[in-house]
Residue, then its C-alpha position, 0 to 999 in steps of 0.5 A: m500500500k502506498k505510503i499515504a502520509t504523502f497523500i498530499i503530494v499524490i492528490m495535489g502534485i506541485f500546484g502551478l507547476a508540472k508534476a515532478q518526482g519526489d521523495y515518495e517515488a524514491f522510497t516506494f520503488s526501493q521497497a521489496d517484500y520478496l514474494g516467490t515460491a510457496r515453500f519460500m513464503g510458507a517458511g517466512g522467506a528464511f532460506g538465505a542459509t538453508g538454500g535449495d529454493f529458487s526464490a532464495l536467490a533474491t536474498n542470498p544467491a549462495s543458496i543456489g549452491l545447495f542444489k545437487r539436482s536440477e529443478a524447475t518451479f512454477t508458481p501459477m497462483m497467488l491470490n491476494f485479498n486486501y482489506t483496509d480500515n480507515y479512521y479519519c476525524g472519528n469516521k470509519s470507512s473500509a476498502q477491499k481489493f482482490r488480485y490474482t498474480v503469478p509471482q515466480a517461475g524459474i529453473v536451476s541446472a546443477f552439474k556434478i564435477n568429477r574432479d578431486n579439487g574440492w569442488k563438487n557442483w556448479q549451478f546455473g539459474f534463470g527465471f523471475n521473482r516478484i519482489k514487490d506487489f503494489n496492489g491495494s485500495l483505500r477509502a476515506n471520508a469525513t466532514v471537516h472545517s477545512t478545504l483543499t482549496d486553501m492549500v491551492i491558494n498557499h501555492v498560487d498566491g503571488i502568481n498572476y491569474n493569467n500565468l496559472s497552470g496545473d492545479g492552480y489553473l484547474f481551481w481558477n477555471s472552475w471558480l473554486i478560487d478567485t482574486l481578492p478585490g483590487t488584486t491580480d495575484q492574491y486569492y481566496g476560496f469559496f469553500s474556505d471557513e466552511d464545513i466541507a464533506q470530503r471523500a477520497v478513493v485511492t487504488r493502486s496496481g502493478a509490481i516489481d518483477e525481477m528477472i535473474f541470472s544466477v551462478g553458484g558452486n559447492y566446495s566440499d559440502r562446506l562452502y557455497i558461493g553464488a552471484t545473481l544478476g537481477f533486472p527488475f521491471l517496474n510497473f506502477k499505477e495509481t488512481c485517486s478520486y477526491y471529492e468535496e461538497p458543502a456539508t450543511q447547505d446545498n451550495i456555496a456561491g452556486i457551487t454544489g461540489y467538485n471532483l479532482y481525479s488523478e492518474q499516475r503511471d511509472n514504468g522502468t527497468g533496472v539492474n543490480l548484482k547480489l553476491g553471497f556465501i554460505y558456510q557449513p562448519v558442522d553438519f547441523v549448522r549453516i551461516g551465510a551473508a549476502f550483499h546487494t548493490p544498489t539497483y540502478y533504474w534508468k529513464i523511468k517513464d512517468n505519465f501523470y494526468r489530472s482532471m477536475v469536474a465542478d458542478y453548479t446550481s445552474g446545472k452546468h459544470s466545468d471540465d478541465s484537465y492537464s497531463n505531464y510526461n517526463t523521465f527520471t533515473l533512480t538509484t535505490p539503497l544497497k542491502f546487506n543480510v546475514n543468515t543462519s540455519f539449524l538442520i535437525a536430523k535431516r528432517a527439519f530446519i529452523a532458520a533466521e535472517y536479518e537484513f539492513q537497508d537505509y532508505g535515506m541512500a536512495k537518490l533521484y537524478d536526471d540530465h535536465y534537473d538536479y533533484v537537490a531538494e528532493n534528495e534532501a527530503v529523502r535523507t531527512k524523512y527516511g532512514v534505516s529499516h531492519s527486516v527479520r525473517v524466521g521460519g522452519e520446515i519439518n518432514v512429517t513423513q517422507s513425502f509430507l512437509l509442514r512449514a511456518g514463518y514470521r517476518l518483521k519489517t521495521s519503520p523506515y521513517k527517521m522522525a520518531e515523533a511522527p504518528y505513523n511507523n509503517t511497520a509490517h508483520f508477515i505471518s505464514a504457514g504452508l505444507g508440501f507434498r514431495g515425490k521422487v520427481m514432482f512436488l507441490d507446495l501450498a502457503y498462506v501469508l497474512r500481512m499486517s501493517k498500520d500507518a497514517y496519512w493526511l488528506y492534504d494538511a500535514y498539520g491537521t488531523a491524521c487519518e489512521y489506517g490498518t491494512k491486512t492482506h491475505s495471500v494464498v500461494a501454490t507452486i508446482g515443480c519437478k527435479f531432474 
């Protein structure tokens, strides 16, 4: 779910100017939730040191070194049920969204080495994992003694009405704002100092799918190494419909209400490199670590569209719009993780991982704009986020397995006093059926997070919301 604490940016953009990328894009496109096979998700994604699962190549590429047989996996089904409860000025509203996705497909080829030099296997992997899913929706509504038009006025004061553009032009041309008598660049709003009923509906879709090429090796069943070259494909879309109308009367100055609709689309391709190792000092313990270089997204294409419809008591209505297109480059923060796994009688494992990422290191830039203010906002707002993954698996019988896991992703926000934290919890369970050649895995994941947003006034009342996403995942595979 998009961090709606920056909802003001989404709703309004930069008034009177073309919409530009800001700290929100740098933060949102730097995130990863590591989706993938049902086995990986059912055990909380704690496969960095355990290895032997294709989706673990996205966290610790050395996990490929544990493959001694070739394997192909395909996850044809991931059903997401997203529920959001919102609380704004004592008013509760809810939203929900259903989504079907295909989060993973891949193959690992393992080759035995018949040499007496310690190296036992080489492995090569290719496929894709979904590392971030943007799908979600929210609704908010309340009656308040404020209006979005006041924010517009703050941005356009001092600009001659003949030079207004973007949102300033929309509000001016719809008669929602006007110049003070005797001036040409000072404004007032007809909805100011009135009780206003506000409604907002936001929907998001898209994902980051990463195509990977991996290589690894097994040295004496003690040291496993790996490298993954990743090419993430970013596809993001958000639509927002924001509505205001008088709360206690039919109209104000002949205006019965207005709707502001926004649509943003971002598409781009990036590249990164992941390096990792796993060391097994004794038969029942493995320890590992991995380093992820920053992802470099070049020329992300950003399309932005905004329209406004205002209705009047005369029965007429105004309908205006504008759009912007531009490109920008993004470098996401580097990552580092450490992992350990305890093997129990070759029938079970318990694993834990820790991952570090500093979102303040994300950076926007372009040949035609310096992004100094935006990059300073990134460093000011965002900081270190810690991620902990724990999970386990047990072979109940030779062909039937049970799994469970938990993941915690801490707040990335630097200001501790902020009334939001964006901390996320993932609780998972799964089961598997293994044959000599074919296998089937199923998993259930519950993702829970709480956050807050302001419709437009960062100093006003925050809207708190909680999100729960229920996911059902199925993977089929074969060994050869």
